[in-house]
N, CA, C, O and the ligand as a Tripos MOL2 file, in Angstrom:
@<TRIPOS>MOLECULE
protein
  237   235    60     0     0
PROTEIN
NO_CHARGES

@<TRIPOS>ATOM
      1 N          -3.9460  -18.5030    4.8020 N.3       1 MET1
      2 CA         -3.1770  -18.3420    3.5600 C.3       1 MET1
      3 C          -2.4930  -16.9810    3.5400 C.2       1 MET1
      4 O          -3.0660  -15.9690    3.9440 O.2       1 MET1
      5 N          -1.2620  -16.9840    3.0600 N.am      2 ASP2
      6 CA         -0.5230  -15.7340    2.9850 C.3       2 ASP2
      7 C          -1.0270  -14.8450    1.8590 C.2       2 ASP2
      8 O          -1.6340  -15.3040    0.8910 O.2       2 ASP2
      9 N          -0.7580  -13.5840    2.0190 N.am      3 PHE3
     10 CA         -1.1510  -12.5730    1.0570 C.3       3 PHE3
     11 C           0.1010  -12.1110    0.3080 C.2       3 PHE3
     12 O           1.1730  -12.0030    0.9040 O.2       3 PHE3
     13 N          -0.0250  -11.8420   -0.9710 N.am      4 THR4
     14 CA          1.1020  -11.3110   -1.7250 C.3       4 THR4
     15 C           0.8680   -9.8270   -1.9540 C.2       4 THR4
     16 O          -0.1450   -9.4300   -2.5310 O.2       4 THR4
     17 N           1.7920   -9.0250   -1.5080 N.am      5 CYS5
     18 CA          1.6620   -7.5800   -1.6830 C.3       5 CYS5
     19 C           1.8340   -7.2390   -3.1590 C.2       5 CYS5
     20 O           2.8490   -7.6020   -3.7540 O.2       5 CYS5
     21 N           0.8670   -6.5480   -3.7640 N.am      6 PRO6
     22 CA          0.9760   -6.2220   -5.1860 C.3       6 PRO6
     23 C           2.0630   -5.1830   -5.4730 C.2       6 PRO6
     24 O           2.4640   -5.0090   -6.6240 O.2       6 PRO6
     25 N           2.5310   -4.5080   -4.4550 N.am      7 LEU7
     26 CA          3.5310   -3.4550   -4.6560 C.3       7 LEU7
     27 C           4.9580   -3.9730   -4.5670 C.2       7 LEU7
     28 O           5.7910   -3.6270   -5.4050 O.2       7 LEU7
     29 N           5.2540   -4.7910   -3.5740 N.am      8 CYS8
     30 CA          6.6190   -5.3000   -3.4270 C.3       8 CYS8
     31 C           6.7320   -6.7790   -3.7680 C.2       8 CYS8
     32 O           7.8370   -7.3170   -3.8350 O.2       8 CYS8
     33 N           5.5880   -7.4480   -3.9850 N.am      9 GLY9
     34 CA          5.6110   -8.8460   -4.3960 C.3       9 GLY9
     35 C           5.9640   -9.8240   -3.2870 C.2       9 GLY9
     36 O           6.1450  -11.0160   -3.5380 O.2       9 GLY9
     37 N           6.0640   -9.3230   -2.0640 N.am     10 LYS10
     38 CA          6.4230  -10.2050   -0.9570 C.3      10 LYS10
     39 C           5.2020  -10.9040   -0.3720 C.2      10 LYS10
     40 O           4.0910  -10.3740   -0.3600 O.2      10 LYS10
     41 N           5.4550  -12.1090    0.1100 N.am     11 HIS11
     42 CA          4.4030  -12.8470    0.7920 C.3      11 HIS11
     43 C           4.3730  -12.3920    2.2420 C.2      11 HIS11
     44 O           5.3970  -12.3950    2.9260 O.2      11 HIS11
     45 N           3.2210  -12.0120    2.6930 N.am     12 ILE12
     46 CA          3.1010  -11.5470    4.0710 C.3      12 ILE12
     47 C           1.9020  -12.2090    4.7390 C.2      12 ILE12
     48 O           0.9260  -12.5630    4.0790 O.2      12 ILE12
     49 N           1.9900  -12.3700    6.0590 N.am     13 PRO13
     50 CA          0.8260  -12.9170    6.7670 C.3      13 PRO13
     51 C          -0.3300  -11.9340    6.7320 C.2      13 PRO13
     52 O          -0.1290  -10.7220    6.6610 O.2      13 PRO13
     53 N          -1.5200  -12.4590    6.7800 N.am     14 LYS14
     54 CA         -2.7260  -11.6290    6.6760 C.3      14 LYS14
     55 C          -2.7780  -10.5340    7.7480 C.2      14 LYS14
     56 O          -3.3710   -9.4770    7.5300 O.2      14 LYS14
     57 N          -2.1590  -10.7870    8.9000 N.am     15 GLU15
     58 CA         -2.1710   -9.8000    9.9900 C.3      15 GLU15
     59 C          -1.4460   -8.5180    9.6040 C.2      15 GLU15
     60 O          -1.7110   -7.4550   10.1670 O.2      15 GLU15
     61 N          -0.5250   -8.6190    8.6360 N.am     16 LEU16
     62 CA          0.2490   -7.4320    8.2460 C.3      16 LEU16
     63 C          -0.3480   -6.7260    7.0300 C.2      16 LEU16
     64 O           0.2070   -5.7560    6.5130 O.2      16 LEU16
     65 N          -1.4740   -7.2340    6.6010 N.am     17 LEU17
     66 CA         -2.1520   -6.6320    5.4590 C.3      17 LEU17
     67 C          -2.7910   -5.2970    5.8590 C.2      17 LEU17
     68 O          -3.4330   -5.1960    6.9040 O.2      17 LEU17
     69 N          -2.6100   -4.2870    5.0250 N.am     18 VAL18
     70 CA         -3.2140   -2.9860    5.2960 C.3      18 VAL18
     71 C          -4.2550   -2.7040    4.2200 C.2      18 VAL18
     72 O          -3.9760   -2.7700    3.0230 O.2      18 VAL18
     73 N          -5.4480   -2.3920    4.6740 N.am     19 ILE19
     74 CA         -6.4900   -1.9910    3.7280 C.3      19 ILE19
     75 C          -6.6820   -0.4880    3.8760 C.2      19 ILE19
     76 O          -6.9130    0.0230    4.9720 O.2      19 ILE19
     77 N          -6.5820    0.1940    2.7670 N.am     20 MET20
     78 CA         -6.6280    1.6450    2.8070 C.3      20 MET20
     79 C          -8.0480    2.1510    3.0420 C.2      20 MET20
     80 O          -9.0140    1.6430    2.4730 O.2      20 MET20
     81 N          -8.1410    3.1470    3.8810 N.am     21 ALA21
     82 CA         -9.4270    3.8160    4.0790 C.3      21 ALA21
     83 C          -9.5040    4.9610    3.0590 C.2      21 ALA21
     84 O          -8.4760    5.4770    2.6220 O.2      21 ALA21
     85 N         -10.7090    5.3460    2.6910 N.am     22 HIS22
     86 CA        -10.8130    6.4270    1.7040 C.3      22 HIS22
     87 C         -10.3220    7.7580    2.2640 C.2      22 HIS22
     88 O         -10.0590    8.6960    1.5130 O.2      22 HIS22
     89 N         -10.2010    7.8320    3.5820 N.am     23 THR23
     90 CA         -9.6430    9.0420    4.2060 C.3      23 THR23
     91 C          -8.1450    9.1690    3.9430 C.2      23 THR23
     92 O          -7.5410   10.2100    4.1980 O.2      23 THR23
     93 N          -7.5620    8.0980    3.4310 N.am     24 GLU24
     94 CA         -6.1330    8.1200    3.1380 C.3      24 GLU24
     95 C          -5.8700    8.3130    1.6520 C.2      24 GLU24
     96 O          -4.8980    7.7890    1.1070 O.2      24 GLU24
     97 N          -6.7400    9.0630    1.0130 N.am     25 ALA25
     98 CA         -6.6520    9.2870   -0.4280 C.3      25 ALA25
     99 C          -5.3010    9.8460   -0.8620 C.2      25 ALA25
    100 O          -4.8270    9.5420   -1.9560 O.2      25 ALA25
    101 N          -4.6870   10.6500   -0.0220 N.am     26 HIS26
    102 CA         -3.3870   11.2240   -0.3740 C.3      26 HIS26
    103 C          -2.3090   10.1470   -0.4640 C.2      26 HIS26
    104 O          -1.4000   10.2340   -1.2900 O.2      26 HIS26
    105 N          -2.4160    9.1430    0.3830 N.am     27 ILE27
    106 CA         -1.4600    8.0300    0.3150 C.3      27 ILE27
    107 C          -1.7580    7.1740   -0.9170 C.2      27 ILE27
    108 O          -0.8470    6.7200   -1.6090 O.2      27 ILE27
    109 N          -3.0350    6.9660   -1.1740 N.am     28 ILE28
    110 CA         -3.4490    6.1890   -2.3510 C.3      28 ILE28
    111 C          -2.9080    6.8470   -3.6310 C.2      28 ILE28
    112 O          -2.4070    6.1610   -4.5220 O.2      28 ILE28
    113 N          -3.0120    8.1770   -3.7120 N.am     29 GLU29
    114 CA         -2.4910    8.9140   -4.8660 C.3      29 GLU29
    115 C          -0.9910    8.6950   -5.0330 C.2      29 GLU29
    116 O          -0.4960    8.4920   -6.1420 O.2      29 GLU29
    117 N          -0.2850    8.7410   -3.9180 N.am     30 GLU30
    118 CA          1.1610    8.5610   -3.9280 C.3      30 GLU30
    119 C           1.5260    7.1630   -4.4640 C.2      30 GLU30
    120 O           2.4710    7.0170   -5.2380 O.2      30 GLU30
    121 N           0.7790    6.1620   -4.0500 N.am     31 ILE31
    122 CA          1.0280    4.7940   -4.5240 C.3      31 ILE31
    123 C           0.7360    4.6970   -6.0210 C.2      31 ILE31
    124 O           1.4950    4.0840   -6.7730 O.2      31 ILE31
    125 N          -0.3570    5.3010   -6.4380 N.am     32 LYS32
    126 CA         -0.7660    5.2070   -7.8430 C.3      32 LYS32
    127 C           0.2010    5.9180   -8.7860 C.2      32 LYS32
    128 O           0.2420    5.6130   -9.9780 O.2      32 LYS32
    129 N           0.9700    6.8550   -8.2650 N.am     33 LYS33
    130 CA          1.9880    7.5110   -9.0850 C.3      33 LYS33
    131 C           2.9980    6.4800   -9.5780 C.2      33 LYS33
    132 O           3.4570    6.5320  -10.7190 O.2      33 LYS33
    133 N           3.3310    5.5520   -8.7010 N.am     34 LYS34
    134 CA          4.3270    4.5320   -9.0540 C.3      34 LYS34
    135 C           3.7090    3.2360   -9.5150 C.2      34 LYS34
    136 O           4.3370    2.4630  -10.2390 O.2      34 LYS34
    137 N           2.4830    2.9940   -9.1020 N.am     35 HIS35
    138 CA          1.8030    1.7410   -9.4710 C.3      35 HIS35
    139 C           0.4060    2.0580   -9.9770 C.2      35 HIS35
    140 O          -0.5800    1.8430   -9.2720 O.2      35 HIS35
    141 N           0.3220    2.5750  -11.2150 N.am     36 PRO36
    142 CA         -0.9880    2.9870  -11.7590 C.3      36 PRO36
    143 C          -1.9900    1.8450  -11.8360 C.2      36 PRO36
    144 O          -3.1970    2.0830  -11.8360 O.2      36 PRO36
    145 N          -1.5140    0.6290  -11.9010 N.am     37 GLU37
    146 CA         -2.3990   -0.5290  -12.0320 C.3      37 GLU37
    147 C          -2.9850   -0.9590  -10.6890 C.2      37 GLU37
    148 O          -3.9110   -1.7690  -10.6330 O.2      37 GLU37
    149 N          -2.4410   -0.4140   -9.6250 N.am     38 TRP38
    150 CA         -2.8750   -0.7990   -8.2840 C.3      38 TRP38
    151 C          -4.2140   -0.1440   -7.9440 C.2      38 TRP38
    152 O          -4.4490    1.0170   -8.2790 O.2      38 TRP38
    153 N          -5.0640   -0.8800   -7.2920 N.am     39 ALA39
    154 CA         -6.3260   -0.3250   -6.8080 C.3      39 ALA39
    155 C          -6.3520   -0.4890   -5.3010 C.2      39 ALA39
    156 O          -5.8010   -1.4550   -4.7720 O.2      39 ALA39
    157 N          -6.9830    0.4370   -4.6080 N.am     40 LYS40
    158 CA         -6.9250    0.3740   -3.1470 C.3      40 LYS40
    159 C          -7.5420   -0.9110   -2.5860 C.2      40 LYS40
    160 O          -7.2030   -1.3470   -1.4860 O.2      40 LYS40
    161 N          -8.4460   -1.5020   -3.3550 N.am     41 GLU41
    162 CA         -9.0480   -2.7700   -2.9330 C.3      41 GLU41
    163 C          -8.0120   -3.8980   -2.9140 C.2      41 GLU41
    164 O          -8.2070   -4.9230   -2.2600 O.2      41 GLU41
    165 N          -6.9130   -3.6940   -3.6390 N.am     42 ASP42
    166 CA         -5.8560   -4.7030   -3.6640 C.3      42 ASP42
    167 C          -5.0800   -4.7490   -2.3540 C.2      42 ASP42
    168 O          -4.3930   -5.7280   -2.0620 O.2      42 ASP42
    169 N          -5.1980   -3.6750   -1.5650 N.am     43 ALA43
    170 CA         -4.4850   -3.5820   -0.3020 C.3      43 ALA43
    171 C          -2.9640   -3.5950   -0.5110 C.2      43 ALA43
    172 O          -2.4810   -3.5770   -1.6430 O.2      43 ALA43
    173 N          -2.2420   -3.6270    0.5700 N.am     44 LEU44
    174 CA         -0.7840   -3.6110    0.5140 C.3      44 LEU44
    175 C          -0.2470   -4.0630    1.8590 C.2      44 LEU44
    176 O          -0.9980   -4.2190    2.8220 O.2      44 LEU44
    177 N           1.0640   -4.2720    1.9150 N.am     45 CYS45
    178 CA          1.6260   -4.7150    3.1850 C.3      45 CYS45
    179 C           1.9790   -3.5000    4.0460 C.2      45 CYS45
    180 O           2.0870   -2.3740    3.5590 O.2      45 CYS45
    181 N           2.1500   -3.7640    5.3140 N.am     46 LYS46
    182 CA          2.4190   -2.6910    6.2610 C.3      46 LYS46
    183 C           3.7050   -1.9300    5.9090 C.2      46 LYS46
    184 O           3.7930   -0.7160    6.0930 O.2      46 LYS46
    185 N           4.6800   -2.6550    5.4090 N.am     47 LYS47
    186 CA          5.9540   -2.0390    5.0470 C.3      47 LYS47
    187 C           5.7780   -1.0200    3.9150 C.2      47 LYS47
    188 O           6.3130    0.0880    3.9750 O.2      47 LYS47
    189 N           5.0340   -1.4040    2.9000 N.am     48 CYS48
    190 CA          4.7600   -0.4960    1.7900 C.3      48 CYS48
    191 C           3.9300    0.6890    2.2710 C.2      48 CYS48
    192 O           4.1630    1.8250    1.8590 O.2      48 CYS48
    193 N           2.9840    0.4260    3.1230 N.am     49 TYR49
    194 CA          2.1420    1.4840    3.6650 C.3      49 TYR49
    195 C           2.9920    2.5330    4.3820 C.2      49 TYR49
    196 O           2.8360    3.7330    4.1550 O.2      49 TYR49
    197 N           3.8840    2.0680    5.2410 N.am     50 GLU50
    198 CA          4.7630    2.9780    5.9730 C.3      50 GLU50
    199 C           5.6740    3.7380    5.0110 C.2      50 GLU50
    200 O           5.9490    4.9220    5.2030 O.2      50 GLU50
    201 N           6.1360    3.0430    3.9790 N.am     51 TYR51
    202 CA          7.0220    3.6580    2.9920 C.3      51 TYR51
    203 C           6.3230    4.8130    2.2760 C.2      51 TYR51
    204 O           6.8800    5.9070    2.1820 O.2      51 TYR51
    205 N           5.1240    4.5850    1.7770 N.am     52 TYR52
    206 CA          4.4270    5.6340    1.0350 C.3      52 TYR52
    207 C           3.9470    6.7560    1.9350 C.2      52 TYR52
    208 O           3.8360    7.9060    1.5100 O.2      52 TYR52
    209 N           3.6680    6.4170    3.1570 N.am     53 LYS53
    210 CA          3.2970    7.4530    4.1280 C.3      53 LYS53
    211 C           4.5000    8.3770    4.3540 C.2      53 LYS53
    212 O           4.3660    9.5960    4.4600 O.2      53 LYS53
    213 N           5.6570    7.7600    4.4220 N.am     54 GLN54
    214 CA          6.8990    8.4920    4.5910 C.3      54 GLN54
    215 C           7.1890    9.3880    3.3800 C.2      54 GLN54
    216 O           7.6440   10.5220    3.5290 O.2      54 GLN54
    217 N           6.9170    8.8610    2.1830 N.am     55 GLN55
    218 CA          7.1230    9.6350    0.9630 C.3      55 GLN55
    219 C           6.3270   10.9320    0.9870 C.2      55 GLN55
    220 O           6.7960   11.9660    0.5100 O.2      55 GLN55
    221 N           5.1410   10.8750    1.5370 N.am     56 LEU56
    222 CA          4.2930   12.0690    1.6030 C.3      56 LEU56
    223 C           4.9280   13.1340    2.4900 C.2      56 LEU56
    224 O           4.8560   14.3260    2.1920 O.2      56 LEU56
    225 N           5.5420   12.7000    3.5700 N.am     57 ARG57
    226 CA          6.1800   13.6490    4.4770 C.3      57 ARG57
    227 C           7.3640   14.3250    3.8110 C.2      57 ARG57
    228 O           7.6940   15.4680    4.1260 O.2      57 ARG57
    229 N           8.0050   13.6160    2.8870 N.am     58 LEU58
    230 CA          9.1950   14.1570    2.2300 C.3      58 LEU58
    231 C           8.8330   15.1640    1.1450 C.2      58 LEU58
    232 O           9.6590   15.9980    0.7740 O.2      58 LEU58
    233 N           7.6270   15.0960    0.6420 N.am     59 ASP59
    234 CA          7.2260   16.0000   -0.4440 C.3      59 ASP59
    235 C           7.2000   17.4550   -0.0330 C.2      59 ASP59
    236 O           6.8810   18.3210   -0.8480 O.2      59 ASP59
    237 ZN          4.6050   -4.4830    0.0620 Zn       60 ZN60
@<TRIPOS>BOND
     1     1     2 1
     2     2     3 1
     3     3     4 2
     4     3     5 am
     5     5     6 1
     6     6     7 1
     7     7     8 2
     8     7     9 am
     9     9    10 1
    10    10    11 1
    11    11    12 2
    12    11    13 am
    13    13    14 1
    14    14    15 1
    15    15    16 2
    16    15    17 am
    17    17    18 1
    18    18    19 1
    19    19    20 2
    20    19    21 am
    21    21    22 1
    22    22    23 1
    23    23    24 2
    24    23    25 am
    25    25    26 1
    26    26    27 1
    27    27    28 2
    28    27    29 am
    29    29    30 1
    30    30    31 1
    31    31    32 2
    32    31    33 am
    33    33    34 1
    34    34    35 1
    35    35    36 2
    36    35    37 am
    37    37    38 1
    38    38    39 1
    39    39    40 2
    40    39    41 am
    41    41    42 1
    42    42    43 1
    43    43    44 2
    44    43    45 am
    45    45    46 1
    46    46    47 1
    47    47    48 2
    48    47    49 am
    49    49    50 1
    50    50    51 1
    51    51    52 2
    52    51    53 am
    53    53    54 1
    54    54    55 1
    55    55    56 2
    56    55    57 am
    57    57    58 1
    58    58    59 1
    59    59    60 2
    60    59    61 am
    61    61    62 1
    62    62    63 1
    63    63    64 2
    64    63    65 am
    65    65    66 1
    66    66    67 1
    67    67    68 2
    68    67    69 am
    69    69    70 1
    70    70    71 1
    71    71    72 2
    72    71    73 am
    73    73    74 1
    74    74    75 1
    75    75    76 2
    76    75    77 am
    77    77    78 1
    78    78    79 1
    79    79    80 2
    80    79    81 am
    81    81    82 1
    82    82    83 1
    83    83    84 2
    84    83    85 am
    85    85    86 1
    86    86    87 1
    87    87    88 2
    88    87    89 am
    89    89    90 1
    90    90    91 1
    91    91    92 2
    92    91    93 am
    93    93    94 1
    94    94    95 1
    95    95    96 2
    96    95    97 am
    97    97    98 1
    98    98    99 1
    99    99   100 2
   100    99   101 am
   101   101   102 1
   102   102   103 1
   103   103   104 2
   104   103   105 am
   105   105   106 1
   106   106   107 1
   107   107   108 2
   108   107   109 am
   109   109   110 1
   110   110   111 1
   111   111   112 2
   112   111   113 am
   113   113   114 1
   114   114   115 1
   115   115   116 2
   116   115   117 am
   117   117   118 1
   118   118   119 1
   119   119   120 2
   120   119   121 am
   121   121   122 1
   122   122   123 1
   123   123   124 2
   124   123   125 am
   125   125   126 1
   126   126   127 1
   127   127   128 2
   128   127   129 am
   129   129   130 1
   130   130   131 1
   131   131   132 2
   132   131   133 am
   133   133   134 1
   134   134   135 1
   135   135   136 2
   136   135   137 am
   137   137   138 1
   138   138   139 1
   139   139   140 2
   140   139   141 am
   141   141   142 1
   142   142   143 1
   143   143   144 2
   144   143   145 am
   145   145   146 1
   146   146   147 1
   147   147   148 2
   148   147   149 am
   149   149   150 1
   150   150   151 1
   151   151   152 2
   152   151   153 am
   153   153   154 1
   154   154   155 1
   155   155   156 2
   156   155   157 am
   157   157   158 1
   158   158   159 1
   159   159   160 2
   160   159   161 am
   161   161   162 1
   162   162   163 1
   163   163   164 2
   164   163   165 am
   165   165   166 1
   166   166   167 1
   167   167   168 2
   168   167   169 am
   169   169   170 1
   170   170   171 1
   171   171   172 2
   172   171   173 am
   173   173   174 1
   174   174   175 1
   175   175   176 2
   176   175   177 am
   177   177   178 1
   178   178   179 1
   179   179   180 2
   180   179   181 am
   181   181   182 1
   182   182   183 1
   183   183   184 2
   184   183   185 am
   185   185   186 1
   186   186   187 1
   187   187   188 2
   188   187   189 am
   189   189   190 1
   190   190   191 1
   191   191   192 2
   192   191   193 am
   193   193   194 1
   194   194   195 1
   195   195   196 2
   196   195   197 am
   197   197   198 1
   198   198   199 1
   199   199   200 2
   200   199   201 am
   201   201   202 1
   202   202   203 1
   203   203   204 2
   204   203   205 am
   205   205   206 1
   206   206   207 1
   207   207   208 2
   208   207   209 am
   209   209   210 1
   210   210   211 1
   211   211   212 2
   212   211   213 am
   213   213   214 1
   214   214   215 1
   215   215   216 2
   216   215   217 am
   217   217   218 1
   218   218   219 1
   219   219   220 2
   220   219   221 am
   221   221   222 1
   222   222   223 1
   223   223   224 2
   224   223   225 am
   225   225   226 1
   226   226   227 1
   227   227   228 2
   228   227   229 am
   229   229   230 1
   230   230   231 1
   231   231   232 2
   232   231   233 am
   233   233   234 1
   234   234   235 1
   235   235   236 2
@<TRIPOS>SUBSTRUCTURE
     1 MET1         2 RESIDUE 1 A MET
     2 ASP2         6 RESIDUE 1 A ASP
     3 PHE3        10 RESIDUE 1 A PHE
     4 THR4        14 RESIDUE 1 A THR
     5 CYS5        18 RESIDUE 1 A CYS
     6 PRO6        22 RESIDUE 1 A PRO
     7 LEU7        26 RESIDUE 1 A LEU
     8 CYS8        30 RESIDUE 1 A CYS
     9 GLY9        34 RESIDUE 1 A GLY
    10 LYS10       38 RESIDUE 1 A LYS
    11 HIS11       42 RESIDUE 1 A HIS
    12 ILE12       46 RESIDUE 1 A ILE
    13 PRO13       50 RESIDUE 1 A PRO
    14 LYS14       54 RESIDUE 1 A LYS
    15 GLU15       58 RESIDUE 1 A GLU
    16 LEU16       62 RESIDUE 1 A LEU
    17 LEU17       66 RESIDUE 1 A LEU
    18 VAL18       70 RESIDUE 1 A VAL
    19 ILE19       74 RESIDUE 1 A ILE
    20 MET20       78 RESIDUE 1 A MET
    21 ALA21       82 RESIDUE 1 A ALA
    22 HIS22       86 RESIDUE 1 A HIS
    23 THR23       90 RESIDUE 1 A THR
    24 GLU24       94 RESIDUE 1 A GLU
    25 ALA25       98 RESIDUE 1 A ALA
    26 HIS26      102 RESIDUE 1 A HIS
    27 ILE27      106 RESIDUE 1 A ILE
    28 ILE28      110 RESIDUE 1 A ILE
    29 GLU29      114 RESIDUE 1 A GLU
    30 GLU30      118 RESIDUE 1 A GLU
    31 ILE31      122 RESIDUE 1 A ILE
    32 LYS32      126 RESIDUE 1 A LYS
    33 LYS33      130 RESIDUE 1 A LYS
    34 LYS34      134 RESIDUE 1 A LYS
    35 HIS35      138 RESIDUE 1 A HIS
    36 PRO36      142 RESIDUE 1 A PRO
    37 GLU37      146 RESIDUE 1 A GLU
    38 TRP38      150 RESIDUE 1 A TRP
    39 ALA39      154 RESIDUE 1 A ALA
    40 LYS40      158 RESIDUE 1 A LYS
    41 GLU41      162 RESIDUE 1 A GLU
    42 ASP42      166 RESIDUE 1 A ASP
    43 ALA43      170 RESIDUE 1 A ALA
    44 LEU44      174 RESIDUE 1 A LEU
    45 CYS45      178 RESIDUE 1 A CYS
    46 LYS46      182 RESIDUE 1 A LYS
    47 LYS47      186 RESIDUE 1 A LYS
    48 CYS48      190 RESIDUE 1 A CYS
    49 TYR49      194 RESIDUE 1 A TYR
    50 GLU50      198 RESIDUE 1 A GLU
    51 TYR51      202 RESIDUE 1 A TYR
    52 TYR52      206 RESIDUE 1 A TYR
    53 LYS53      210 RESIDUE 1 A LYS
    54 GLN54      214 RESIDUE 1 A GLN
    55 GLN55      218 RESIDUE 1 A GLN
    56 LEU56      222 RESIDUE 1 A LEU
    57 ARG57      226 RESIDUE 1 A ARG
    58 LEU58      230 RESIDUE 1 A LEU
    59 ASP59      234 RESIDUE 1 A ASP
    60 ZN60       237 GROUP 0 **** ****
Protein backbone atom coordinates (compact mmCIF):
# COMPACT_ATOMS: atom_id res chain seq x y z
CA MET A 1 0.00 0.00 0.00
CA ASP A 2 1.19 3.47 -0.84
CA PHE A 3 2.00 6.04 1.78
CA THR A 4 0.70 9.61 1.71
CA CYS A 5 3.24 12.20 2.72
CA PRO A 6 1.67 14.46 5.37
CA LEU A 7 3.79 17.39 4.18
CA CYS A 8 3.21 17.45 0.42
CA GLY A 9 0.15 15.19 0.26
CA LYS A 10 1.66 13.04 -2.47
CA HIS A 11 1.26 9.31 -2.67
CA ILE A 12 4.61 7.61 -2.57
CA PRO A 13 5.78 4.01 -2.49
CA LYS A 14 6.83 2.74 0.91
CA GLU A 15 10.45 2.46 -0.29
CA LEU A 16 10.65 6.25 -0.52
CA LEU A 17 9.33 6.78 2.97
CA VAL A 18 11.77 8.47 5.34
CA ILE A 19 11.53 7.95 9.06
CA MET A 20 13.36 10.58 11.03
CA ALA A 21 15.95 9.58 13.57
CA HIS A 22 16.11 11.60 16.77
CA THR A 23 19.64 12.58 15.75
CA GLU A 24 18.00 14.66 13.05
CA ALA A 25 16.24 16.93 15.52
CA HIS A 26 17.40 20.03 13.64
CA ILE A 27 15.58 18.85 10.52
CA ILE A 28 12.52 17.94 12.58
CA GLU A 29 12.49 21.50 14.01
CA GLU A 30 12.69 22.95 10.52
CA ILE A 31 9.69 20.88 9.40
CA LYS A 32 7.68 21.81 12.48
CA LYS A 33 8.18 25.50 11.74
CA LYS A 34 6.01 25.05 8.67
CA HIS A 35 3.96 22.06 9.77
CA PRO A 36 3.33 22.37 13.53
CA GLU A 37 0.82 19.52 13.39
CA TRP A 38 3.39 17.11 11.99
CA ALA A 39 5.01 14.58 14.29
CA LYS A 40 8.19 12.74 13.42
CA GLU A 41 6.33 9.45 13.78
CA ASP A 42 4.27 10.54 10.78
CA ALA A 43 7.39 10.28 8.62
CA LEU A 44 7.71 12.03 5.28
CA CYS A 45 8.74 11.38 1.71
CA LYS A 46 12.31 11.48 0.51
CA LYS A 47 11.64 14.61 -1.53
CA CYS A 48 10.41 16.55 1.49
CA TYR A 49 13.30 15.23 3.54
CA GLU A 50 15.83 16.49 1.00
CA TYR A 51 13.98 19.81 0.79
CA TYR A 52 14.08 20.50 4.52
CA LYS A 53 17.65 19.33 4.77
CA GLN A 54 18.46 21.86 2.09
CA GLN A 55 16.59 24.59 3.98
CA LEU A 56 18.91 24.06 6.93
CA ARG A 57 21.95 24.64 4.76
CA LEU A 58 20.47 27.92 3.54
CA ASP A 59 19.92 29.28 7.05
ZN1 LIG B 1 6.44 14.93 0.81
